[in-house]
C-alpha positions in Angstrom: 4.8 -46.1 -60.6 1.5 -47.5 -61.6 1.8 -49.6 -58.4 2.2 -47.0 -56.6 -0.7 -45.1 -57.6 -2.8 -48.1 -57.4 -2.3 -48.5 -53.7 -2.6 -45.0 -53.2 -6.3 -45.2 -55.0 -7.4 -48.0 -53.2 -6.0 -46.2 -49.8 -7.8 -42.9 -50.7 -10.9 -44.9 -51.5 -10.7 -46.6 -48.3 -10.3 -43.5 -46.4 -13.7 -42.1 -48.1 -15.9 -45.4 -47.6 -14.8 -45.1 -43.7 -15.6 -41.1 -43.7 -18.9 -41.9 -45.5 -19.9 -45.0 -43.0 -19.4 -42.7 -40.1 -21.0 -39.8 -41.5 -24.0 -41.7 -42.5 -23.4 -43.8 -38.8 -23.5 -40.5 -36.6 -26.1 -39.1 -39.1 -28.5 -42.0 -38.1 -27.8 -42.0 -34.2 -28.0 -38.4 -34.3 -31.8 -38.3 -35.8 -32.6 -41.3 -33.8 -31.8 -39.4 -30.5 -33.4 -36.2 -31.5 -36.8 -37.4 -32.1 -39.2 -36.0 -29.7 -42.2 -37.5 -28.5 -45.0 -35.3 -27.5 -48.2 -36.6 -25.5 -50.9 -34.1 -26.2 -53.8 -33.6 -23.7 -52.3 -36.3 -21.7 -54.4 -37.4 -18.7 -51.7 -40.1 -18.0 -49.0 -40.4 -15.4 -45.3 -39.5 -16.9 -44.3 -42.9 -16.0 -47.0 -44.8 -18.1 -45.9 -42.4 -21.0 -42.5 -43.4 -20.8 -43.7 -47.1 -20.7 -45.7 -46.3 -23.9 -42.6 -44.6 -25.6 -40.5 -47.8 -24.9 -43.3 -49.9 -26.7 -43.8 -47.8 -29.9 -42.6 -50.6 -32.1 -45.6 -52.4 -31.1 -48.1 -49.8 -29.5 -51.4 -51.7 -31.1 -50.8 -54.9 -28.7 -49.3 -53.0 -25.7 -52.3 -51.0 -25.4 -54.5 -53.5 -25.7 -53.7 -54.3 -22.1 -55.3 -51.3 -20.9 -58.7 -51.2 -21.3 -59.1 -47.9 -19.8 -57.8 -46.5 -23.1 -60.9 -45.9 -25.8 -58.5 -45.1 -28.7 -55.4 -43.4 -29.7 -54.0 -41.6 -32.5 -50.3 -41.8 -33.4 -48.4 -39.3 -36.0 -44.8 -39.3 -37.3 -43.1 -36.1 -38.8 -39.4 -35.8 -39.3 -38.3 -35.4 -35.9 -41.4 -35.8 -33.8 -43.9 -38.5 -32.5 -47.2 -36.9 -31.3 -49.5 -39.2 -29.3 -53.0 -38.6 -28.1 -54.9 -41.2 -26.2 -58.4 -40.7 -25.4 -59.5 -42.7 -21.8 -62.9 -43.7 -21.6 -65.5 -41.9 -19.1 -64.8 -41.7 -15.4 -67.8 -42.9 -13.3 -66.0 -42.8 -9.8 -62.9 -42.9 -7.5 -62.3 -45.1 -4.8 -59.4 -44.1 -2.2 -59.7 -47.4 -0.5 -58.8 -49.5 -3.4 -56.8 -46.6 -5.1 -58.7 -47.4 -8.2 -60.7 -45.5 -11.0 -63.9 -46.9 -11.9 -65.2 -46.1 -15.4 -68.6 -46.2 -16.7 -68.2 -49.4 -18.7 -67.2 -51.1 -15.2 -63.5 -50.8 -16.4 -61.0 -50.5 -13.1 -57.5 -49.0 -13.4 -55.2 -47.9 -10.7 -54.8 -44.3 -9.7 -50.7 -44.5 -10.1 -51.6 -44.6 -14.2 -53.1 -40.8 -13.7 -52.2 -37.6 -13.4 -52.9 -36.1 -9.9 -55.1 -33.2 -12.0 -57.2 -35.6 -13.6 -57.6 -37.6 -10.6 -58.8 -34.4 -8.6 -61.1 -33.9 -11.7 -63.3 -36.7 -10.8 -66.3 -35.5 -8.3 -67.8 -38.9 -7.4 -66.3 -40.7 -4.8 -66.7 -44.7 -4.4 -66.7 -45.4 -0.8 -67.4 -49.0 -1.2 -65.0 -51.6 0.8 -64.3 -52.9 -3.0 -64.4 -50.9 -6.5 -68.2 -50.4 -7.5 -69.8 -52.3 -9.7 -72.3 -50.1 -11.8 -75.1 -52.4 -12.6 -77.8 -52.0 -15.5 -80.3 -50.0 -13.1 -77.8 -47.8 -11.8 -76.1 -47.1 -15.4 -79.8 -46.2 -17.0 -80.9 -44.1 -13.9 -77.7 -42.3 -12.7 -77.6 -38.9 -14.7 -81.6 -38.6 -13.6 -80.7 -39.1 -10.1 -77.7 -36.5 -10.4 -80.2 -33.8 -11.1 -82.6 -34.9 -8.1 -79.9 -35.2 -5.7 -76.3 -33.3 -5.1 -74.1 -36.7 -5.1 -70.9 -36.5 -3.3 -70.5 -40.4 -3.0 -71.7 -43.6 -3.4 -71.4 -46.8 -1.7 -72.4 -50.3 -3.3 -74.1 -52.2 -0.5 -74.2 -56.3 0.0 -73.4 -56.3 -4.2 -77.3 -55.6 -4.7 -78.1 -51.8 -4.1 -76.6 -48.3 -3.3 -76.6 -45.8 -1.0 -76.0 -42.2 -2.0 -74.5 -39.8 0.0 -75.2 -35.8 -0.8 -72.9 -32.9 -0.3 -75.1 -32.0 3.0 -74.4 -35.7 4.6 -77.3 -36.8 4.1 -77.7 -40.5 2.8 -80.5 -41.7 0.4 -80.9 -45.6 0.4 -82.0 -46.8 -2.8 -83.7 -49.9 -3.2 -82.2 -53.0 -5.6 -84.6 -51.9 -8.4 -84.2 -48.5 -9.7 -86.8 -47.5 -12.4 -88.8 -44.7 -13.8 -91.6 -45.2 -11.2 -88.7 -44.4 -8.4 -87.4 -41.5 -10.4 -90.9 -40.1 -10.9 -92.1 -40.0 -7.1 -88.5 -38.7 -6.5 -89.1 -35.9 -8.5 -92.7 -35.3 -7.5 -92.2 -35.1 -3.7 -88.5 -34.9 -2.9 -89.1 -30.9 -2.5 -92.4 -31.7 -0.3 -90.0 -34.2 1.7 -87.4 -31.5 2.1 -89.8 -28.6 3.3 -92.2 -30.6 5.7 -89.5 -32.8 7.5 -86.7 -32.1 9.3 -84.5 -35.4 8.4 -81.0 -34.7 8.7 -79.6 -38.5 8.4 -81.0 -40.5 6.0 -84.0 -41.0 3.1 -84.8 -44.7 3.1 -86.2 -45.8 -0.2 -85.5 -49.4 0.0 -89.0 -50.5 0.5 -90.4 -47.8 -2.0 -92.0 -50.5 -4.4 -94.0 -51.8 -1.1 -94.9 -48.1 -0.9 -93.0 -47.5 2.5 -90.4 -45.0 2.8 -88.3 -43.7 5.9 -86.5 -40.8 7.2 -84.8 -39.6 9.9 
């Protein structure tokens, strides 16, 4: 009789352990599957979000390869993971190369980004190869933007730039962009616009030799 009770006790204990193991396994799987991953204010494409999601265990190393991401924030809650990415400042978009050019000369393919983000980049790079922002342009582009309504930019012969304005006119910049050039434009552009009938281009390439052309 005692042996029979012992067998029954062992059997019941085995059943309890099996049920407990099954419960905890199901609980783990349920919680794992129910984790929600949210990207906050994300400008990246959903396919790239999936790539990030698949690399959460080593996210820091994974994102090192994507230089257009300035930094990121990851927060874990009970059943939620929140990811916030901060992208670098975009400079222009090139529709020939299908790339976004950032102000630090980082370049990234368009397919990493949402359409709305791409459409929000106002400056179009029409260079055959994506533009390189040299030190002159980096320092003075914002000032040029206050003097001209710039829609497009082109990098010419790896040394200087053309600006295409909203009215289709082209401003040919010299290789050296400096405060003297900006001062001249600022003090003479209204006079040039009022006293001439140029409709195609304003050629400033030889400005430092005190020569400009327009047509």
